[in-house]
Backbone bond lengths (Angstrom), bond angles and torsions (degrees), N, CA, C in turn:
res aa  C-N    CA-C-N  psi(-1)  N-CA   C-N-CA  omega(-1)  CA-C   N-CA-C  phi
1 X - - - 1.470 - - 1.524 111.39 -
2 X 1.349 115.23 -45.47 1.440 119.05 -179.40 1.525 110.36 -64.44
3 X 1.307 117.94 -39.98 1.455 122.08 179.54 1.541 110.81 -64.64
4 X 1.311 118.39 -39.61 1.461 123.10 178.55 1.530 109.99 -65.86
5 X 1.335 117.21 -40.54 1.468 121.43 176.93 1.511 110.67 -62.32
6 X 1.324 117.52 -45.05 1.457 121.75 179.37 1.535 112.05 -63.10
7 X 1.340 115.73 -36.69 1.458 120.06 178.14 1.535 110.91 -66.56
8 X 1.322 116.78 -40.45 1.457 120.47 177.55 1.533 111.06 -65.64
9 X 1.337 117.51 -42.81 1.469 121.19 178.00 1.535 109.65 -61.86
10 X 1.309 117.77 -42.57 1.476 121.52 179.17 1.521 110.47 -61.36
11 X 1.342 117.80 -43.45 1.466 121.36 178.99 1.531 111.55 -63.58
12 X 1.299 116.16 -40.65 1.466 120.18 178.87 1.535 110.24 -64.40
13 X 1.306 117.64 -42.21 1.474 121.84 178.62 1.533 110.56 -63.41
14 X 1.290 118.06 -43.46 1.464 121.47 -179.76 1.522 108.59 -65.74
15 X 1.308 118.93 -45.05 1.463 121.15 179.20 1.530 111.37 -62.98
16 X 1.329 118.00 -38.74 1.440 121.90 176.47 1.514 112.15 -62.54
17 X 1.318 115.84 -43.98 1.481 120.24 178.96 1.515 110.85 -63.29
18 X 1.329 116.98 -40.85 1.452 119.98 178.66 1.500 111.51 -67.45
19 X 1.290 118.55 -38.52 1.469 122.49 177.95 1.520 110.79 -63.93
20 X 1.349 115.53 -40.15 1.467 119.74 -179.46 1.513 110.38 -64.96
21 X 1.351 116.94 -37.48 1.443 119.81 178.79 1.511 113.35 -76.76
22 X 1.308 115.95 -16.41 1.484 120.65 -176.08 1.534 112.07 -86.88
23 X 1.321 118.99 5.58 1.443 121.71 176.83 1.519 108.46 -53.67
24 X 1.311 118.52 136.52 1.456 120.35 -175.25 1.519 112.83 -77.09
25 X 1.331 115.28 161.74 1.462 122.10 179.02 1.526 106.28 -70.37
26 X 1.342 119.18 115.61 1.469 121.42 -168.12 1.546 116.79 -83.29
27 X 1.307 119.10 -8.80 1.471 118.46 -178.53 1.538 112.36 -58.19
28 X 1.303 115.36 142.14 1.471 121.31 175.50 1.506 109.17 -94.87
29 X 1.324 117.47 150.42 1.458 120.20 174.80 1.538 108.23 -62.08
30 X 1.336 116.39 151.44 1.440 120.74 178.05 1.529 110.87 154.70
31 X 1.318 115.96 -176.37 1.468 121.70 -179.92 1.514 108.78 -91.87
32 X 1.332 116.65 126.53 1.445 123.53 -176.34 1.491 111.29 -117.08
33 X 1.337 117.03 131.39 1.444 122.93 168.38 1.495 106.85 -87.85
34 X 1.353 116.93 122.58 1.463 121.34 -172.82 1.513 109.60 -123.80
35 X 1.322 116.46 117.27 1.477 121.03 175.35 1.539 107.05 -93.04
36 X 1.332 114.63 129.74 1.471 121.54 -179.31 1.502 107.57 -117.22
37 X 1.343 116.88 128.64 1.450 121.81 176.40 1.518 109.82 -135.27
38 X 1.303 115.86 161.58 1.465 120.16 178.53 1.500 111.85 117.52
39 X 1.295 118.27 -15.30 1.455 121.22 175.90 1.518 109.63 -91.91
40 X 1.321 117.31 -154.49 1.450 119.22 179.78 1.530 112.76 -65.49
41 X 1.342 116.61 -26.53 1.457 120.03 177.92 1.527 107.79 -154.23
42 X 1.319 114.72 161.37 1.493 120.27 175.86 1.512 109.00 -82.89
43 X 1.274 116.10 148.09 1.450 120.70 178.35 1.525 111.47 -153.21
44 X 1.338 115.32 164.69 1.463 121.83 174.06 1.517 108.13 -98.73
45 X 1.346 115.47 132.51 1.469 121.12 178.08 1.521 106.86 -128.97
46 X 1.335 116.43 73.43 1.466 121.13 -174.90 1.506 109.88 -70.86
47 X 1.342 115.42 155.55 1.448 120.10 -174.98 1.528 113.45 -156.72
48 X 1.308 115.39 149.37 1.464 121.29 171.98 1.527 106.54 -96.16
49 X 1.307 115.02 112.36 1.480 121.02 -175.96 1.542 108.07 -96.05
50 X 1.337 114.64 124.19 1.468 119.64 -178.43 1.537 109.15 -103.51
51 X 1.326 115.58 170.46 1.457 120.98 177.53 1.527 109.45 -60.19
52 X 1.324 116.92 -34.07 1.456 121.63 179.31 1.526 110.82 -63.65
53 X 1.354 117.81 -41.39 1.449 121.36 176.20 1.523 110.65 -62.71
54 X 1.309 117.33 -39.85 1.473 122.27 -174.49 1.532 113.02 -67.05
55 X 1.327 117.43 -16.02 1.455 120.40 175.28 1.533 112.34 -69.81
56 X 1.337 115.73 -17.50 1.481 123.13 -179.60 1.523 107.31 -131.17
57 X 1.352 119.26 91.64 1.475 120.82 -175.15 1.530 113.53 -53.22
58 X 1.345 118.70 -31.29 1.459 119.26 -178.19 1.536 111.59 -69.15
59 X 1.323 117.93 -21.11 1.444 119.15 177.80 1.527 111.36 -71.81
60 X 1.333 117.47 -20.74 1.464 122.76 178.72 1.497 111.26 -97.05
61 X 1.349 117.20 -42.16 1.481 122.55 -173.68 1.517 110.34 -91.17
62 X 1.331 115.68 53.20 1.427 122.17 -173.69 1.544 109.19 -144.34
63 X 1.334 116.34 154.91 1.470 119.78 176.17 1.508 110.64 -66.19
64 X 1.330 115.21 -46.82 1.456 120.76 -178.92 1.523 107.94 -77.20
65 X 1.313 118.40 132.09 1.463 120.68 -178.68 1.534 108.11 -143.24
66 X 1.326 115.11 129.99 1.475 120.99 178.45 1.502 109.14 -106.95
67 X 1.348 116.25 136.17 1.459 120.14 177.90 1.543 110.54 -57.36
68 X 1.321 115.86 -43.88 1.436 120.41 177.64 1.538 107.03 -100.74
69 X 1.312 118.03 122.36 1.442 121.18 -176.99 1.537 112.26 -63.37
70 X 1.299 116.37 130.51 1.476 123.81 172.37 1.493 108.16 -140.80
71 X 1.332 118.86 125.57 1.465 119.60 175.52 1.538 109.39 -59.59
72 X 1.313 116.73 142.44 1.461 121.34 179.62 1.514 108.45 -88.28
73 X 1.333 118.46 122.90 1.459 120.37 -179.07 1.541 109.33 -61.10
74 X 1.320 116.38 138.64 1.455 121.02 176.67 1.494 114.97 82.76
75 X 1.351 119.14 -0.67 1.460 122.75 176.69 1.513 108.08 -101.04
76 X 1.342 116.20 125.96 1.477 120.54 -179.15 1.538 108.23 -127.00
77 X 1.337 115.65 122.92 1.470 121.20 177.52 1.544 108.69 -92.89
78 X 1.313 115.85 134.60 1.470 120.97 177.37 1.514 111.00 -139.77
79 X 1.302 116.45 167.51 1.489 123.98 175.59 1.523 111.70 56.67
80 X 1.324 118.94 32.83 1.476 121.84 179.15 1.535 109.38 -67.80
81 X 1.329 114.51 126.25 1.455 120.31 175.58 1.526 108.32 -137.48
82 X 1.347 114.90 123.89 1.475 120.87 173.19 1.503 104.39 -120.65
83 X 1.319 115.65 117.31 1.449 120.76 -172.50 1.517 111.17 -151.67
84 X 1.311 117.21 119.51 1.471 120.96 175.39 1.518 113.29 57.82
85 X 1.328 118.19 37.75 1.445 120.89 178.49 1.530 113.99 84.98
86 X 1.299 117.21 -0.95 1.473 120.65 178.43 1.530 109.98 -108.74
87 X 1.325 115.08 144.21 1.451 120.52 177.86 1.516 109.13 -128.00
88 X 1.310 115.39 143.49 1.471 121.44 174.11 1.538 108.24 -151.54
89 X 1.326 114.78 142.75 1.475 119.90 175.21 1.515 108.84 -166.00
90 X 1.327 115.22 169.45 1.456 122.33 179.47 1.518 108.08 -120.91
91 X 1.350 115.48 149.77 1.459 121.27 176.67 1.530 108.50 -129.31
92 X 1.307 115.25 128.44 1.487 121.68 172.20 1.493 106.87 -100.17
93 X 1.340 116.93 125.83 1.457 121.71 174.90 1.519 107.57 -119.92
94 X 1.328 119.12 170.06 1.470 118.05 176.71 1.507 114.18 -59.99
95 X 1.353 117.41 -28.81 1.480 120.24 -174.87 1.504 116.20 -111.35
96 X 1.313 117.08 -12.01 1.496 118.10 -175.99 1.523 112.02 -154.05
97 X 1.318 114.49 165.63 1.457 120.94 168.53 1.538 106.22 -114.75
98 X 1.319 115.01 139.60 1.461 119.84 -173.55 1.544 107.13 -130.03
99 X 1.355 115.21 136.44 1.457 121.40 173.30 1.524 105.77 -115.35
100 X 1.315 116.75 127.95 1.468 123.19 179.33 1.511 109.30 -115.14
101 X 1.364 117.00 131.48 1.442 120.18 174.04 1.515 110.31 -146.63
102 X 1.317 116.50 154.10 1.445 121.00 178.71 1.515 111.75 162.61
103 X 1.345 114.04 -152.88 1.468 119.40 -178.52 1.515 108.43 -121.72
104 X 1.332 113.26 153.39 1.470 120.48 178.79 1.533 108.33 -149.33
105 X 1.333 115.31 138.85 1.470 120.35 175.15 1.537 106.81 -133.71
106 X 1.295 117.73 -168.03 1.469 121.27 -178.94 1.529 112.56 -66.65
107 X 1.366 118.10 -27.91 1.447 120.52 -173.01 1.532 114.88 -127.66
108 X 1.322 118.47 3.23 1.488 118.61 178.02 1.498 110.67 -157.43
109 X 1.345 113.70 162.91 1.450 120.78 177.32 1.532 109.30 -149.40
110 X 1.313 115.54 154.79 1.457 122.30 173.61 1.535 105.39 -147.92
111 X 1.336 115.66 112.22 1.461 119.59 -178.34 1.506 111.24 -132.70
112 X 1.349 114.01 157.97 1.461 121.00 173.10 1.507 106.92 -118.59
113 X 1.325 113.41 139.04 1.459 120.87 178.45 1.526 108.12 -112.63
114 X 1.330 114.62 114.50 1.479 122.79 -178.99 1.537 106.21 -103.11
115 X 1.315 117.93 116.74 1.473 120.61 -176.97 1.522 110.81 -121.49
116 X 1.331 113.28 151.26 1.468 121.08 178.08 1.511 107.34 -135.53
117 X 1.325 116.35 130.93 1.462 122.92 177.95 1.527 109.81 -66.58
118 X 1.336 118.32 132.86 1.451 120.88 175.77 1.523 111.78 -72.80
119 X 1.327 115.62 -33.78 1.444 120.41 -176.32 1.532 112.92 -71.40
120 X 1.337 116.00 -51.32 1.473 119.52 -175.47 1.513 113.50 -100.36
121 X 1.369 116.85 -18.19 1.443 119.57 -176.25 1.508 114.20 79.23
122 X 1.338 117.29 0.60 1.460 119.81 -178.97 1.533 111.47 -78.08
123 X 1.313 114.26 147.42 1.449 120.69 178.30 1.538 107.91 -78.05
124 X 1.326 114.91 136.99 1.455 121.39 177.02 1.496 105.73 -93.66
125 X 1.362 120.43 141.66 1.462 120.14 -178.72 1.523 113.38 -50.67
126 X 1.292 115.22 140.53 1.473 121.94 -177.85 1.538 107.97 -65.36
127 X 1.334 114.24 133.05 1.457 120.39 176.59 1.545 107.94 -105.84
128 X 1.312 116.03 134.15 1.480 121.48 178.64 1.510 108.20 -114.33
129 X 1.328 115.23 134.87 1.470 122.33 176.37 1.517 108.59 -122.98
130 X 1.309 116.30 124.41 1.465 122.80 176.18 1.509 107.73 -119.98
131 X 1.330 117.23 116.61 1.466 120.54 -178.40 1.506 112.72 -125.19
132 X 1.319 113.65 147.37 1.481 119.82 178.85 1.528 108.85 -140.23
133 X 1.325 114.75 131.01 1.474 119.81 178.68 1.535 108.32 -72.10
134 X 1.344 116.40 128.54 1.455 119.37 -177.21 1.537 113.60 -113.16
135 X 1.357 116.83 -19.43 1.454 120.52 -178.32 1.515 109.44 -175.64
136 X 1.338 115.77 175.92 1.450 119.73 171.59 1.528 108.71 -72.68
137 X 1.294 117.07 158.32 1.481 120.49 176.51 1.499 107.88 -72.29
138 X 1.348 114.88 149.11 1.454 122.11 175.55 1.513 109.41 -115.56
139 X 1.321 116.29 162.07 1.456 119.72 176.46 1.533 109.31 -57.08
140 X 1.308 115.86 127.84 1.495 120.23 178.66 1.505 113.19 97.99
141 X 1.356 118.38 -9.34 1.479 119.26 178.26 1.501 107.31 -66.25
């Protein structure tokens, strides 16, 4: 009886942990002003984020941004966790491994991208992205 009780408790804990990690990506579609720093200079990389982009958080929380969403061949996102306004995930690319962590809400995000070269093993400078929704997207954004 005690063993069965412990098994049920363990299953509930595992299900609770999975549900907590399954929180959806909260950003709303719209036009975002995005400040990018960590490279040779800081710059603004504004973007119109669509519902299609939001299905893949790395397509939004990245320096490179395409108006029309296209998955990048050879890029695999894993360990995605959105919990209590915090986001974290990993990206495997052909040339690097990237760890992303930060905060995200319905109308803003602030993340750091920590990358390491697969070839040399050297750390690539941390890139920071700070974005804020300013309006709905307009035709031509």
